[in-house]
N, C-alpha and C positions, 0 to 999 in steps of 0.2 A: 600422381598416385592419390588414391582416396584415403580419407582419414579412418582411423580404427572404428570398427562397428558401424558401417554405413550400409544402408539398404538402397538399392537402385530400383525404383518402381518400374521403370521401362523393361529391364531385363529380369526383374524379380530375383536378383542375386544379392546375397550378403557379402560384404567385403570386410576383411580385417587386414589392415596394413597393405592394401593392394592385392591381396590374394582372395580369389573367389572361395567362399566357404560353403555356400549352399546354392545349388543350381536349380532354383525353383522353376525356371522356365523350360527345363529339359524333360522330355518324355521319350521313352523307348516304346516302340510298337512291336511287340513280340510276334504279332501275326504277319508282319511285313516280310517280304522276300529279301529285303535289304538286311544284311547282317547287322547285329547290334553295334559292333565296333565301328562300322561305317556310318550308322545313324549318329553315333556320338561324335565322330570326327567331323562329319558334315555340319552338325549343330554348332560345334566349337568354331569351325571355319566361318560359319554364318555370323556368329557373334563377333568374330574378328573383323569381318568385312563391314558389319554394321557399326563398328566402333564400340560395341559393348565391352570388348576386351581390347586393351591397348597394349602396345609393345611394352614389355617389362612386367605385365601382370603375370603372376604365377598361377599355374593351374594346381588344383588340389592333388595331394598324393593319391596314387592309384587306389590304394586300399581304402582311403576315406571316401573317394568318389564312388567306388564300387558299392560300398555300404549304403551311401546316401540314395543311390538310384536302384539298388537291388540287383546288381549284376556281378558276375565273377570278375575278380581282379584282372585276370588275363584279358578280358574284354577291354578294360580301360587301357591296359598296356598296349594292346593292339591298336586302339584308337590313337593313342599318343604317338606310337611309331608311324602310323599312317600320316598323321599331321607333320611329323618331323621329316618325312620323306618328300613332302610337297615343296 
């Protein structure tokens, strides 16, 4: 687990006590035919596969992440549900 207030240059994420606080590397493409929730779940899955997110790392609350990236909270909830079903 990472120490409080650490920044990972590779993933461009801020961590506080092992929880991702800011997802600087994530971008949504609103022009894409891929739904936003799938874009998000695929990005998170990619970070897991690359080791940027480790088992036990907590994802941000849906409300916080929605505000950070400018999407509806339901989009985040759908993305988390898609991840959980895999």
